[in-house]
DSSP file (Angstrom, degrees, kcal/mol; ACC not computed):
  #  RESIDUE AA STRUCTURE BP1 BP2  ACC     N-H-->O    O-->H-N    N-H-->O    O-->H-N    TCO  KAPPA ALPHA  PHI   PSI    X-CA   Y-CA   Z-CA
    1    1 A X     >        0   0    0      0, 0.0     4,-1.8     0, 0.0     3,-0.0   0.000 360.0 360.0 360.0 -39.1   -9.1  -47.7   17.7
    2    2 A X  H  >  +     0   0    0      1,-0.2     4,-0.9     2,-0.2     0, 0.0   0.830 360.0  53.3 -65.8 -28.0  -10.4  -47.8   21.2
    3    3 A X  H  > S+     0   0    0      1,-0.2     4,-0.9     2,-0.2    -1,-0.2   0.837 108.6  50.0 -73.8 -33.5  -11.9  -44.4   20.8
    4    4 A X  H  > S+     0   0    0      1,-0.2     4,-2.8     2,-0.2     5,-0.2   0.866  96.8  68.6 -72.5 -37.3  -13.7  -45.4   17.7
    5    5 A X  H  X S+     0   0    0     -4,-1.8     4,-2.8     1,-0.2     5,-0.3   0.914  99.6  46.2 -52.0 -54.2  -15.3  -48.5   19.1
    6    6 A X  H  X S+     0   0    0     -4,-0.9     4,-2.0     1,-0.2    -1,-0.2   0.904 113.9  49.1 -63.0 -37.1  -17.7  -46.9   21.5
    7    7 A X  H  X S+     0   0    0     -4,-0.9     4,-2.2     2,-0.2    -1,-0.2   0.893 111.5  50.0 -64.6 -38.4  -18.8  -44.4   18.9
    8    8 A X  H  X S+     0   0    0     -4,-2.8     4,-2.1     1,-0.2    -2,-0.2   0.917 111.6  47.3 -64.8 -44.4  -19.4  -47.1   16.3
    9    9 A X  H  X S+     0   0    0     -4,-2.8     4,-2.2    -5,-0.2    -1,-0.2   0.849 111.2  51.3 -66.7 -34.0  -21.4  -49.2   18.8
   10   10 A X  H  X S+     0   0    0     -4,-2.0     4,-2.9    -5,-0.3    -2,-0.2   0.913 110.6  49.9 -68.1 -42.7  -23.5  -46.0   19.7
   11   11 A X  H  X S+     0   0    0     -4,-2.2     4,-2.4     2,-0.2    -2,-0.2   0.914 111.8  47.1 -62.8 -42.1  -24.1  -45.4   16.0
   12   12 A X  H  X S+     0   0    0     -4,-2.1     4,-1.9     2,-0.2    -1,-0.2   0.893 113.0  49.4 -68.3 -40.2  -25.2  -49.0   15.4
   13   13 A X  H  X S+     0   0    0     -4,-2.2     4,-2.3     2,-0.2    -2,-0.2   0.913 110.9  50.3 -60.7 -45.7  -27.5  -48.9   18.5
   14   14 A X  H  X S+     0   0    0     -4,-2.9     4,-2.2     1,-0.2    -2,-0.2   0.912 110.3  48.8 -56.9 -45.4  -29.0  -45.6   17.3
   15   15 A X  H  X S+     0   0    0     -4,-2.4     4,-2.3     1,-0.2    -1,-0.2   0.868 110.6  51.5 -60.9 -38.3  -29.7  -47.1   13.8
   16   16 A X  H  X S+     0   0    0     -4,-1.9     4,-2.8     1,-0.2    -1,-0.2   0.907 109.3  50.1 -68.0 -40.6  -31.3  -50.2   15.4
   17   17 A X  H  X S+     0   0    0     -4,-2.3     4,-2.3     2,-0.2    -2,-0.2   0.910 110.7  49.2 -64.0 -43.0  -33.6  -48.0   17.5
   18   18 A X  H  X S+     0   0    0     -4,-2.2     4,-2.1     2,-0.2    -1,-0.2   0.914 111.2  49.8 -59.6 -44.3  -34.6  -45.9   14.5
   19   19 A X  H  X S+     0   0    0     -4,-2.3     4,-2.5     1,-0.2     3,-0.3   0.971 110.6  49.5 -61.4 -52.5  -35.4  -49.0   12.5
   20   20 A X  H  X S+     0   0    0     -4,-2.8     4,-2.2     1,-0.2    -1,-0.2   0.884 110.7  50.8 -51.5 -45.7  -37.5  -50.6   15.4
   21   21 A X  H  X S+     0   0    0     -4,-2.3     4,-1.9     2,-0.2    -1,-0.2   0.852 110.4  49.0 -63.9 -36.7  -39.5  -47.3   15.8
   22   22 A X  H  X S+     0   0    0     -4,-2.1     4,-2.3    -3,-0.3    -2,-0.2   0.946 112.2  47.5 -65.5 -51.2  -40.2  -47.2   12.0
   23   23 A X  H  X S+     0   0    0     -4,-2.5     4,-1.7     1,-0.2    -2,-0.2   0.833 111.7  50.7 -63.9 -35.2  -41.4  -50.8   12.0
   24   24 A X  H  X S+     0   0    0     -4,-2.2     4,-2.2    -5,-0.2    -1,-0.2   0.927 109.9  50.0 -65.7 -44.3  -43.6  -50.3   15.1
   25   25 A X  H  X S+     0   0    0     -4,-1.9     4,-2.4     1,-0.2    -2,-0.2   0.904 109.6  51.8 -60.7 -39.9  -45.2  -47.3   13.5
   26   26 A X  H  X S+     0   0    0     -4,-2.3     4,-2.3     1,-0.2    -1,-0.2   0.907 109.5  50.4 -58.3 -43.1  -45.8  -49.2   10.3
   27   27 A X  H  X S+     0   0    0     -4,-1.7     4,-2.1     2,-0.2    -1,-0.2   0.846 109.9  48.1 -66.5 -37.4  -47.4  -51.9   12.4
   28   28 A X  H  X S+     0   0    0     -4,-2.2     4,-2.0     2,-0.2    -1,-0.2   0.909 110.5  52.7 -72.7 -39.5  -49.8  -49.5   14.3
   29   29 A X  H  X S+     0   0    0     -4,-2.4     4,-2.4    -5,-0.2    -2,-0.2   0.916 109.8  49.3 -62.3 -41.5  -50.8  -47.8   11.0
   30   30 A X  H  X S+     0   0    0     -4,-2.3     4,-1.9     1,-0.2    -1,-0.2   0.946 108.4  52.4 -63.8 -46.8  -51.7  -51.2    9.5
   31   31 A X  H  < S+     0   0    0     -4,-2.1     4,-0.3     1,-0.2    -1,-0.2   0.881 112.9  44.7 -58.4 -37.5  -53.8  -52.3   12.5
   32   32 A X  H >< S+     0   0    0     -4,-2.0     3,-1.6     1,-0.2     4,-0.5   0.907 110.6  53.0 -68.8 -44.9  -55.8  -49.1   12.3
   33   33 A X  H >< S+     0   0    0     -4,-2.4     3,-1.0     1,-0.3    -2,-0.2   0.765  93.0  75.3 -67.7 -22.4  -56.3  -49.2    8.5
   34   34 A X  T 3< S+     0   0    0     -4,-1.9    -1,-0.3     1,-0.2    -2,-0.2   0.722  85.1  64.0 -62.7 -18.8  -57.6  -52.7    8.8
   35   35 A X  T X  S+     0   0    0     -3,-1.6     3,-2.4    -4,-0.3   112,-0.4   0.876  79.8  96.4 -68.2 -37.5  -60.9  -51.3   10.1
   36   36 A X  T <  S+     0   0    0     -3,-1.0   112,-0.2    -4,-0.5     3,-0.1  -0.309  94.2  15.4 -59.7 128.0  -61.6  -49.5    6.9
   37   37 A X  T 3  S+     0   0    0    110,-3.6    -1,-0.3     1,-0.3     2,-0.3   0.426 102.9 116.5  90.4  -1.6  -64.0  -51.6    4.7
   38   38 A X  S <  S-     0   0    0     -3,-2.4   109,-3.1   109,-0.3    -1,-0.3  -0.666  71.5-104.3 -99.3 150.5  -64.9  -53.9    7.6
   39   39 A X  B     -A  146   0A   0     -2,-0.3     2,-0.3   107,-0.2   107,-0.2  -0.507  41.1-103.9 -70.4 140.4  -68.5  -54.2    9.2
   40   40 A X        -     0   0    0    105,-3.5    -1,-0.1    -2,-0.2     2,-0.0  -0.539  41.2-125.8 -65.4 126.3  -69.0  -52.5   12.5
   41   41 A X        -     0   0    0     -2,-0.3     2,-1.6     1,-0.1    14,-0.1  -0.310  22.7-102.9 -76.4 158.1  -68.9  -55.1   15.1
   42   42 A X        +     0   0    0     13,-0.1     2,-0.4    12,-0.1    -1,-0.1  -0.629  54.8 167.1 -86.1  89.1  -71.8  -55.5   17.6
   43   43 A X        -     0   0    0     -2,-1.6    12,-2.6    83,-0.0     2,-0.5  -0.808  27.0-143.8-101.2 139.7  -70.3  -53.9   20.7
   44   44 A X  E     +B   54   0B   0     -2,-0.4     2,-0.3    10,-0.2    10,-0.2  -0.911  24.4 173.0-106.4 129.7  -72.4  -53.0   23.7
   45   45 A X  E     -B   53   0B   0      8,-3.0     8,-3.5    -2,-0.5     2,-0.4  -0.813  24.3-125.1-125.6 166.6  -71.5  -49.8   25.6
   46   46 A X  E     -BC  52 121B   0     75,-0.6    75,-2.4    -2,-0.3     6,-0.2  -0.904  15.9-131.3-114.8 142.7  -73.1  -47.9   28.4
   47   47 A X  E >   - C   0 120B   0      4,-2.4     3,-2.0    -2,-0.4    73,-0.2  -0.337  40.2 -95.6 -79.2 173.8  -74.2  -44.3   28.5
   48   48 A X  T 3  S+     0   0    0     71,-0.8    -1,-0.1     1,-0.3    72,-0.1   0.835 128.4  53.7 -61.1 -29.3  -73.3  -42.1   31.4
   49   49 A X  T 3  S-     0   0    0      2,-0.1    -1,-0.3     1,-0.0    -3,-0.0   0.521 123.0-105.9 -82.0  -2.6  -76.7  -42.9   33.0
   50   50 A X    <   +     0   0    0     -3,-2.0     2,-0.4     1,-0.3    -2,-0.1   0.478  69.3 145.4  95.3   3.6  -76.1  -46.6   32.6
   51   51 A X        -     0   0    0      1,-0.1    -4,-2.4    -5,-0.0     2,-0.3  -0.593  48.4-124.8 -76.9 129.8  -78.3  -47.5   29.7
   52   52 A X  E     -B   46   0B   0     -2,-0.4     2,-0.4    -6,-0.2    -6,-0.3  -0.597  28.9-173.6 -77.9 132.2  -76.8  -50.2   27.4
   53   53 A X  E     -B   45   0B   0     -8,-3.5    -8,-3.0    -2,-0.3     2,-0.4  -0.986  13.0-148.5-128.4 137.6  -76.5  -49.3   23.8
   54   54 A X  E >   -B   44   0B   0     -2,-0.4     3,-1.9   -10,-0.2     4,-0.3  -0.877  14.2-139.3-104.3 135.0  -75.5  -51.6   21.0
   55   55 A X  G >  S+     0   0    0    -12,-2.6     3,-1.5    -2,-0.4   -13,-0.1   0.825 102.9  64.8 -60.6 -27.1  -73.6  -50.3   18.0
   56   56 A X  G >  S+     0   0    0      1,-0.3     3,-1.6   -13,-0.2    -1,-0.3   0.680  83.1  77.6 -70.7 -13.5  -75.7  -52.5   15.7
   57   57 A X  G <  S+     0   0    0     -3,-1.9    -1,-0.3     1,-0.3    -2,-0.2   0.699  90.9  56.1 -63.3 -19.3  -78.8  -50.4   16.7
   58   58 A X  G X  S+     0   0    0     -3,-1.5     3,-2.3    -4,-0.3    -1,-0.3   0.270  71.8 133.6-104.1  10.7  -77.6  -47.7   14.3
   59   59 A X  T <  S+     0   0    0     -3,-1.6    85,-0.1     1,-0.3    84,-0.1  -0.424  71.8  35.8 -58.5 131.6  -77.4  -50.0   11.2
   60   60 A X  T 3  S+     0   0    0     83,-1.3    -1,-0.3     1,-0.5     2,-0.3   0.204 104.3  88.1 102.1 -15.7  -79.1  -47.9    8.4
   61   61 A X  S <  S-     0   0    0     -3,-2.3     2,-0.6    81,-0.2    -1,-0.5  -0.713  84.4-112.1-103.6 162.6  -77.8  -44.6    9.7
   62   62 A X  E     -d   94   0B   0     31,-2.9    33,-2.8    -2,-0.3     2,-0.5  -0.882  44.7-162.0 -88.5 122.2  -74.6  -42.8    8.9
   63   63 A X  E     -dE  95 141B   0     78,-1.9    78,-2.8    -2,-0.6     2,-0.7  -0.907  20.1-158.6-120.9 130.3  -72.7  -43.0   12.2
   64   64 A X  E     -dE  96 140B   0     31,-3.0    33,-2.8    -2,-0.5     2,-0.6  -0.931  11.5-162.0-102.7 116.7  -69.7  -41.0   13.4
   65   65 A X  E     -dE  97 139B   0     74,-3.0    74,-2.8    -2,-0.7     2,-0.5  -0.907  13.8-173.1 -98.5 118.3  -67.9  -42.8   16.2
   66   66 A X  E     -dE  98 138B   0     31,-2.2    33,-3.2    -2,-0.6     2,-0.5  -0.956  15.2-155.2-121.3 123.6  -65.8  -40.3   18.1
   67   67 A X  E     +dE  99 137B   0     70,-3.3    70,-1.6    -2,-0.5    69,-0.7  -0.864  33.6 145.6 -99.9 130.7  -63.3  -41.2   20.8
   68   68 A X  E     -d  100   0B   0     31,-1.8    33,-3.0    -2,-0.5    34,-0.4  -0.888  33.9-143.2-154.6 170.1  -62.6  -38.3   23.2
   69   69 A X    >   -     0   0    0     -2,-0.3     3,-1.4    31,-0.2     6,-0.1  -0.978  28.4-118.7-144.9 157.3  -61.8  -37.3   26.8
   70   70 A X  T 3  S+     0   0    0     32,-0.7     6,-0.1    -2,-0.3    -1,-0.1   0.810 113.3  53.4 -67.2 -28.7  -62.8  -34.4   29.0
   71   71 A X  T 3  S+     0   0    0     31,-0.1     2,-0.7    33,-0.1    -1,-0.2   0.337  84.4 103.4 -86.3   3.9  -59.2  -33.2   29.4
   72   72 A X    <>  -     0   0    0     -3,-1.4     4,-1.6     1,-0.2     3,-0.3  -0.799  53.6-164.7 -97.7 106.6  -58.6  -33.0   25.6
   73   73 A X  H  > S+     0   0    0     -2,-0.7     4,-2.3     1,-0.2     5,-0.2   0.910  90.8  51.5 -60.6 -42.4  -58.7  -29.4   24.2
   74   74 A X  H  > S+     0   0    0      1,-0.2     4,-2.6     2,-0.2    -1,-0.2   0.872 107.0  55.7 -64.7 -29.8  -59.0  -30.5   20.5
   75   75 A X  H  > S+     0   0    0     -3,-0.3     4,-1.6     2,-0.2    -1,-0.2   0.904 108.2  47.1 -61.7 -44.1  -61.9  -32.7   21.5
   76   76 A X  H  X S+     0   0    0     -4,-1.6     4,-0.8     2,-0.2    -2,-0.2   0.907 112.3  49.1 -65.5 -43.2  -63.7  -29.7   23.0
   77   77 A X  H >X S+     0   0    0     -4,-2.3     3,-0.9     1,-0.2     4,-0.9   0.920 109.4  54.1 -64.4 -41.4  -63.1  -27.6   20.0
   78   78 A X  H 3X S+     0   0    0     -4,-2.6     4,-2.5     1,-0.2     3,-0.4   0.859  97.3  64.3 -60.4 -36.0  -64.4  -30.5   17.8
   79   79 A X  H 3X S+     0   0    0     -4,-1.6     4,-2.4     1,-0.2    -1,-0.2   0.790  92.9  62.4 -64.1 -24.5  -67.7  -30.7   19.7
   80   80 A X  H <X S+     0   0    0     -3,-0.9     4,-1.7    -4,-0.8    -1,-0.2   0.939 110.0  39.9 -62.3 -44.5  -68.6  -27.2   18.5
   81   81 A X  H  X S+     0   0    0     -4,-0.9     4,-2.8    -3,-0.4     5,-0.2   0.909 114.3  53.6 -69.5 -39.9  -68.5  -28.4   14.9
   82   82 A X  H  X S+     0   0    0     -4,-2.5     4,-2.3     1,-0.2    -2,-0.2   0.880 106.7  51.0 -61.5 -39.5  -70.2  -31.7   15.8
   83   83 A X  H  X S+     0   0    0     -4,-2.4     4,-2.2     2,-0.2     5,-0.2   0.926 112.0  48.1 -62.8 -46.5  -73.1  -30.0   17.6
   84   84 A X  H  X S+     0   0    0     -4,-1.7     4,-1.7    -5,-0.2    -2,-0.2   0.953 116.7  42.0 -61.3 -48.8  -73.7  -27.7   14.5
   85   85 A X  H  X S+     0   0    0     -4,-2.8     4,-2.4     2,-0.2    -1,-0.2   0.829 109.8  56.1 -73.3 -28.4  -73.6  -30.6   12.1
   86   86 A X  H  X S+     0   0    0     -4,-2.3     4,-2.1    -5,-0.2    -1,-0.2   0.938 109.7  46.9 -60.0 -50.8  -75.6  -33.0   14.1
   87   87 A X  H  < S+     0   0    0     -4,-2.2     4,-0.3     1,-0.2    -2,-0.2   0.875 115.1  48.8 -62.8 -34.8  -78.5  -30.5   14.3
   88   88 A X  H  < S+     0   0    0     -4,-1.7    -2,-0.2    -5,-0.2    -1,-0.2   0.895 125.3  23.0 -69.9 -43.3  -78.2  -29.9   10.6
   89   89 A X  H ><>S+     0   0    0     -4,-2.4     3,-1.9     1,-0.1     5,-0.9   0.433  89.0  98.7-110.8  -1.7  -78.1  -33.6    9.4
   90   90 A X  G ><5S+     0   0    0     -4,-2.1     3,-1.3     1,-0.3    -1,-0.1   0.826  82.7  56.7 -57.7 -34.2  -79.8  -35.6   12.2
   91   91 A X  G 3 5S+     0   0    0     -4,-0.3    -1,-0.3     1,-0.3    -2,-0.1   0.559 102.0  59.0 -75.1  -8.4  -83.1  -35.7   10.3
   92   92 A X  G < 5S-     0   0    0     -3,-1.9    -1,-0.3     2,-0.1    -2,-0.2   0.327 131.3 -87.1 -95.5   2.1  -81.2  -37.3    7.4
   93   93 A X  T < 5S+     0   0    0     -3,-1.3   -31,-2.9     1,-0.3     2,-0.5   0.785  77.5 147.8  95.9  29.6  -80.0  -40.3    9.4
   94   94 A X  E   < -d   62   0B   0     -5,-0.9     2,-0.4   -33,-0.2    -1,-0.3  -0.861  21.2-178.3-101.1 131.0  -76.8  -38.9   10.8
   95   95 A X  E     -d   63   0B   0    -33,-2.8   -31,-3.0    -2,-0.5     2,-0.5  -0.987  14.6-155.4-130.4 138.7  -75.9  -40.2   14.3
   96   96 A X  E     -d   64   0B   0     -2,-0.4    22,-0.9   -33,-0.2     2,-0.6  -0.970   4.6-170.3-111.9 127.2  -73.0  -39.3   16.5
   97   97 A X  E     -df  65 118B   0    -33,-2.8   -31,-2.2    -2,-0.5     2,-0.8  -0.909   9.6-163.6-111.2  99.2  -71.7  -41.8   19.1
   98   98 A X  E     -df  66 119B   0     20,-2.8    22,-2.1    -2,-0.6     2,-0.8  -0.752   6.7-160.5 -87.9 105.2  -69.2  -39.9   21.3
   99   99 A X  E     -df  67 120B   0    -33,-3.2   -31,-1.8    -2,-0.8     2,-0.4  -0.761   6.1-148.0 -96.5 108.0  -67.2  -42.5   23.2
  100  100 A X  E     -df  68 121B   0     20,-3.3    22,-2.9    -2,-0.8     3,-0.2  -0.579  11.7-169.6 -79.7 130.1  -65.5  -41.2   26.2
  101  101 A X  S    S+     0   0    0    -33,-3.0     2,-0.3    -2,-0.4   -32,-0.2   0.529  80.6  33.2 -96.1  -6.3  -62.2  -42.8   27.1
  102  102 A X        -     0   0    0    -34,-0.4   -32,-0.7     2,-0.1    -1,-0.3  -0.750  65.6-168.8-149.0  94.8  -61.6  -41.3   30.5
  103  103 A X    >   +     0   0    0     -2,-0.3     3,-2.3    -3,-0.2     4,-0.4   0.442  44.0 127.1 -73.7   5.9  -64.9  -40.6   32.5
  104  104 A X  T 3  S+     0   0    0      1,-0.3   -34,-0.3     2,-0.1    -2,-0.1  -0.426  87.1   3.8 -58.8 131.1  -63.2  -38.5   35.2
  105  105 A X  T 3> S+     0   0    0     -2,-0.1     4,-2.0     1,-0.1    -1,-0.3   0.620  92.1 133.4  65.7  16.3  -65.1  -35.3   35.4
  106  106 A X  H <>  +     0   0    0     -3,-2.3     4,-3.0     1,-0.2     5,-0.3   0.932  65.1  55.2 -61.9 -46.0  -67.6  -36.5   32.8
  107  107 A X  H  > S+     0   0    0     -4,-0.4     4,-1.8     1,-0.2    -1,-0.2   0.917 111.2  44.4 -58.4 -44.1  -70.7  -35.4   34.7
  108  108 A X  H  > S+     0   0    0      2,-0.2     4,-2.0     1,-0.2    -1,-0.2   0.890 113.5  52.5 -64.3 -40.0  -69.5  -31.7   35.0
  109  109 A X  H  X S+     0   0    0     -4,-2.0     4,-2.7     2,-0.2     5,-0.3   0.932 108.6  48.2 -62.6 -47.3  -68.4  -31.8   31.4
  110  110 A X  H  X S+     0   0    0     -4,-3.0     4,-1.9     1,-0.2     5,-0.3   0.866 110.8  51.5 -63.7 -38.5  -71.8  -33.0   30.1
  111  111 A X  H  < S+     0   0    0     -4,-1.8    -1,-0.2    -5,-0.3    -2,-0.2   0.892 115.1  42.9 -64.1 -39.3  -73.6  -30.4   32.2
  112  112 A X  H  < S+     0   0    0     -4,-2.0    -2,-0.2     1,-0.1    -1,-0.2   0.887 121.1  37.3 -74.1 -39.1  -71.4  -27.6   30.7
  113  113 A X  H  < S-     0   0    0     -4,-2.7    -2,-0.2    -5,-0.2    -3,-0.2   0.699  83.6-153.0 -92.4 -19.4  -71.3  -28.7   27.1
  114  114 A X     <  -     0   0    0     -4,-1.9     2,-0.3    -5,-0.3    -3,-0.1   0.928  16.3-158.2  48.6  59.1  -75.0  -30.0   26.7
  115  115 A X        -     0   0    0     -5,-0.3    -1,-0.2     1,-0.1     4,-0.1  -0.497  11.5-155.3 -73.7 130.5  -74.1  -32.4   23.9
  116  116 A X  S    S+     0   0    0     -2,-0.3     2,-0.2     2,-0.1    -1,-0.1   0.467  71.1  71.0 -84.3   2.8  -77.3  -33.2   21.9
  117  117 A X  S    S-     0   0    0      1,-0.1     2,-0.2   -22,-0.1   -20,-0.1  -0.634  98.5 -73.3-117.1 170.8  -75.9  -36.6   20.7
  118  118 A X  E     - f   0  97B   0    -22,-0.9   -20,-2.8    -2,-0.2     2,-0.5  -0.465  40.3-161.5 -71.3 128.3  -75.3  -40.0   22.5
  119  119 A X  E     - f   0  98B   0     -2,-0.2   -71,-0.8   -22,-0.2     2,-0.3  -0.973  13.3-174.5-110.7 124.6  -72.3  -40.1   24.8
  120  120 A X  E     -Cf  47  99B   0    -22,-2.1   -20,-3.3    -2,-0.5     2,-0.5  -0.747  24.4-119.9-115.1 159.5  -71.0  -43.6   25.7
  121  121 A X  E     -Cf  46 100B   0    -75,-2.4   -75,-0.6    -2,-0.3   -20,-0.2  -0.894  31.9-120.2-103.7 125.6  -68.3  -44.9   28.1
  122  122 A X        -     0   0    0    -22,-2.9     2,-0.2    -2,-0.5   -19,-0.1  -0.322  30.1-169.3 -63.6 145.8  -65.5  -46.8   26.5
  123  123 A X     >  -     0   0    0      1,-0.0     4,-2.3   -79,-0.0     5,-0.2  -0.767  39.8 -93.7-123.6 175.9  -64.9  -50.4   27.7
  124  124 A X  H  > S+     0   0    0     -2,-0.2     4,-1.7     1,-0.2     5,-0.2   0.870 121.0  55.4 -58.1 -38.7  -62.0  -52.8   27.1
  125  125 A X  H  > S+     0   0    0      2,-0.2     4,-1.7     1,-0.2    -1,-0.2   0.921 109.5  43.8 -66.2 -43.5  -63.7  -54.4   24.1
  126  126 A X  H  > S+     0   0    0      1,-0.2     4,-2.6     2,-0.2    -1,-0.2   0.921 112.0  53.5 -62.4 -42.2  -64.2  -51.2   22.2
  127  127 A X  H  < S+     0   0    0     -4,-2.3     5,-0.2     1,-0.2    -1,-0.2   0.796 109.3  49.5 -69.1 -28.7  -60.8  -50.0   23.0
  128  128 A X  H  < S+     0   0    0     -4,-1.7     3,-0.3    -5,-0.2    -1,-0.2   0.845 114.1  44.0 -73.6 -33.5  -59.3  -53.3   21.6
  129  129 A X  H  < S+     0   0    0     -4,-1.7     2,-0.8     1,-0.2    -2,-0.2   0.853 117.1  46.5 -79.5 -35.8  -61.3  -53.2   18.4
  130  130 A X  S  < S-     0   0    0     -4,-2.6    -1,-0.2    -5,-0.2     2,-0.2  -0.765  80.8-159.4-108.2  85.6  -60.6  -49.4   17.8
  131  131 A X        -     0   0    0     -2,-0.8     2,-0.4    -3,-0.3    -3,-0.1  -0.452  11.7-157.7 -69.2 131.4  -56.9  -49.0   18.4
  132  132 A X        -     0   0    0     -5,-0.2     3,-0.1    -2,-0.2    -1,-0.0  -0.876  26.3-177.9-114.6 145.7  -56.2  -45.3   19.1
  133  133 A X  S    S-     0   0    0      1,-0.4     2,-0.3    -2,-0.4    -1,-0.1   0.243  75.4 -19.1-119.0   5.2  -52.9  -43.4   18.8
  134  134 A X  S    S-     0   0    0     19,-0.0    -1,-0.4   -66,-0.0     2,-0.3  -0.917  82.3 -57.0 169.3 170.5  -54.3  -40.1   20.1
  135  135 A X  S    S+     0   0    0     -2,-0.3   -61,-0.2     1,-0.1   -67,-0.1  -0.943  99.7  33.7-123.7 146.4  -57.5  -38.1   20.8
  136  136 A X  S    S+     0   0    0    -69,-0.7    17,-3.2    -2,-0.3     2,-0.4   0.585  72.5 162.2 -77.9 154.5  -59.7  -37.2   19.2
  137  137 A X  E     -EG  67 152B   0    -70,-1.6   -70,-3.3    15,-0.2     2,-0.4  -0.998  14.6-167.8-136.4 136.0  -60.1  -40.0   16.7
  138  138 A X  E     -EG  66 151B   0     13,-2.8    13,-3.2    -2,-0.4     2,-0.4  -0.911  11.2-160.6-125.8 146.3  -63.2  -40.6   14.7
  139  139 A X  E     -EG  65 150B   0    -74,-2.8   -74,-3.0    -2,-0.4     2,-0.5  -0.997  13.2-147.1-124.8 128.4  -64.5  -43.4   12.5
  140  140 A X  E     -EG  64 149B   0      9,-2.4     8,-3.3    -2,-0.4     9,-1.3  -0.849  12.7-166.1 -99.1 128.7  -67.2  -42.9    9.9
  141  141 A X  E     -EG  63 147B   0    -78,-2.8   -78,-1.9    -2,-0.5     6,-0.2  -0.937  12.1-138.1-117.4 131.9  -69.6  -45.7    9.3
  142  142 A X    >   -     0   0    0      4,-2.4     3,-1.8    -2,-0.4   -82,-0.3  -0.189  36.5 -89.5 -83.2-179.1  -71.9  -45.8    6.3
  143  143 A X  T 3  S+     0   0    0      1,-0.3   -83,-1.3    22,-0.2   -82,-0.1   0.708 126.1  58.1 -65.1 -21.3  -75.6  -46.9    6.2
  144  144 A X  T 3  S-     0   0    0    -85,-0.1    -1,-0.3     2,-0.1   -85,-0.1   0.436 120.6-106.8 -86.4  -2.5  -74.6  -50.5    5.5
  145  145 A X  S <  S+     0   0    0     -3,-1.8  -105,-3.5   -84,-0.3     2,-0.5   0.740  73.3 140.3  83.5  24.0  -72.5  -50.6    8.7
  146  146 A X  B     -A   39   0A   0   -107,-0.2    -4,-2.4    -4,-0.0     2,-0.5  -0.866  57.5-121.6-105.1 130.1  -69.2  -50.5    7.0
  147  147 A X  E     +G  141   0B   0   -109,-3.1  -110,-3.6    -2,-0.5  -109,-0.3  -0.609  38.3 169.8 -68.2 116.9  -66.3  -48.4    8.5
  148  148 A X  E     +     0   0B   0     -8,-3.3     2,-0.3    -2,-0.5    -7,-0.2   0.594  55.5  19.0-107.7 -18.3  -65.4  -46.0    5.6
  149  149 A X  E     -G  140   0B   0     -9,-1.3    -9,-2.4  -114,-0.1     2,-0.4  -0.995  51.1-157.6-157.5 146.8  -63.0  -43.5    7.1
  150  150 A X  E     -G  139   0B   0     -2,-0.3     2,-0.4   -11,-0.2   -11,-0.2  -0.982  15.6-170.3-122.0 136.6  -60.8  -43.0   10.1
  151  151 A X  E     -G  138   0B   0    -13,-3.2   -13,-2.8    -2,-0.4     2,-0.4  -0.954   7.3-163.3-132.6 113.0  -59.8  -39.4   11.2
  152  152 A X  E     +G  137   0B   0     -2,-0.4   -15,-0.2   -15,-0.2     2,-0.1  -0.820  65.7   8.2 -92.0 135.6  -57.2  -38.6   13.7
  153  153 A X  S    S-     0   0    0    -17,-3.2   -17,-0.3    -2,-0.4     2,-0.2  -0.392 119.7  -9.0  90.9-172.1  -57.4  -35.1   15.1
  154  154 A X        -     0   0    0      1,-0.1     2,-1.9   -19,-0.1     3,-0.2  -0.433  64.4-134.8 -64.7 126.1  -60.1  -32.6   14.6
  155  155 A X    >   +     0   0    0     -2,-0.2     3,-1.2     1,-0.2     4,-0.2  -0.526  42.3 157.0 -85.8  72.6  -62.6  -33.8   11.9
  156  156 A X  T 3   +     0   0    0     -2,-1.9     3,-0.4     1,-0.2    -1,-0.2   0.756  69.5  56.6 -72.0 -24.7  -62.8  -30.5    9.9
  157  157 A X  T 3> S+     0   0    0     -3,-0.2     4,-2.0     1,-0.2     3,-0.4   0.273  73.7 113.0 -91.6  14.5  -63.9  -32.2    6.7
  158  158 A X  H <> S+     0   0    0     -3,-1.2     4,-2.5     1,-0.2     5,-0.2   0.876  72.6  51.6 -56.3 -44.1  -66.9  -33.9    8.4
  159  159 A X  H  > S+     0   0    0     -3,-0.4     4,-1.9     1,-0.2    -1,-0.2   0.864 108.1  51.5 -68.3 -32.1  -69.5  -32.0    6.5
  160  160 A X  H  > S+     0   0    0     -3,-0.4     4,-1.3     2,-0.2    -1,-0.2   0.930 112.4  47.9 -64.2 -45.1  -68.0  -32.8    3.1
  161  161 A X  H  X S+     0   0    0     -4,-2.0     4,-1.2     1,-0.2    -2,-0.2   0.881 109.5  52.6 -62.0 -39.4  -68.0  -36.5    4.1
  162  162 A X  H  X S+     0   0    0     -4,-2.5     4,-2.6     1,-0.2    -1,-0.2   0.877 103.9  56.7 -63.5 -39.8  -71.5  -36.3    5.3
  163  163 A X  H  < S+     0   0    0     -4,-1.9    -1,-0.2     1,-0.2    -2,-0.2   0.868 109.5  46.2 -60.0 -34.8  -72.7  -34.9    2.0
  164  164 A X  H  < S+     0   0    0     -4,-1.3    -1,-0.2     1,-0.2    -2,-0.2   0.787 118.4  40.1 -77.4 -26.8  -71.2  -37.8    0.2
  165  165 A X  H  <        0   0    0     -4,-1.2   -22,-0.2    -3,-0.2    -2,-0.2   0.691 360.0 360.0-100.4 -21.7  -72.7  -40.5    2.6
  166  166 A X     <        0   0    0     -4,-2.6    -1,-0.2    -5,-0.1    -2,-0.1   0.495 360.0 360.0 -90.3 360.0  -76.2  -39.1    3.2
C-alpha cells in the first residue's frame, strides 16, 4: 500500500497539471479571438525615427498589422513575401504596419532589409491589446477598421486574403 500511494499522488498531480495547462491554453485562445470583429483601437506608436503614428490614420485602407523581431527567422522569411505584395497592392489601399517587439539591432536590420512599408516600435499599450503567443503574428484589418483575421506564423495566404478585401 505504501508503494502505491506515492505513485497515485504523482498520477493525480500529473492529471491536475495537464488540466491546468489545457484551461490556460483555452483562455489564451479566447483572449486572442476576441479581437476578431472588433474595431481597431486608436493606439499611437512611434517609428524608428521617432515620428508618432496613430493606427486610426489608416481607416479606409486594408491594413496588415504584423508583430515581429529582428532575431526571428520566420519574420525575416515573411518580409520577402510582404515586400512583394506591398508593392503589388499598395496603390489599391493596402498598408503594412510592421510592429517591432524588440528594437535591439533594429537600425542594422532596417539598413539590410530596406522595408518599403511603415515600421513601428511596440509599446506597452499595443502589447496589452494584441496578446501574442509567438512571432510572427499578424492581424488583418478591413477598410472599416475592423479586425477580420489573426494569423500566427508566416502569413502565406496573405495574397488570397487581400484579393477578398481590396
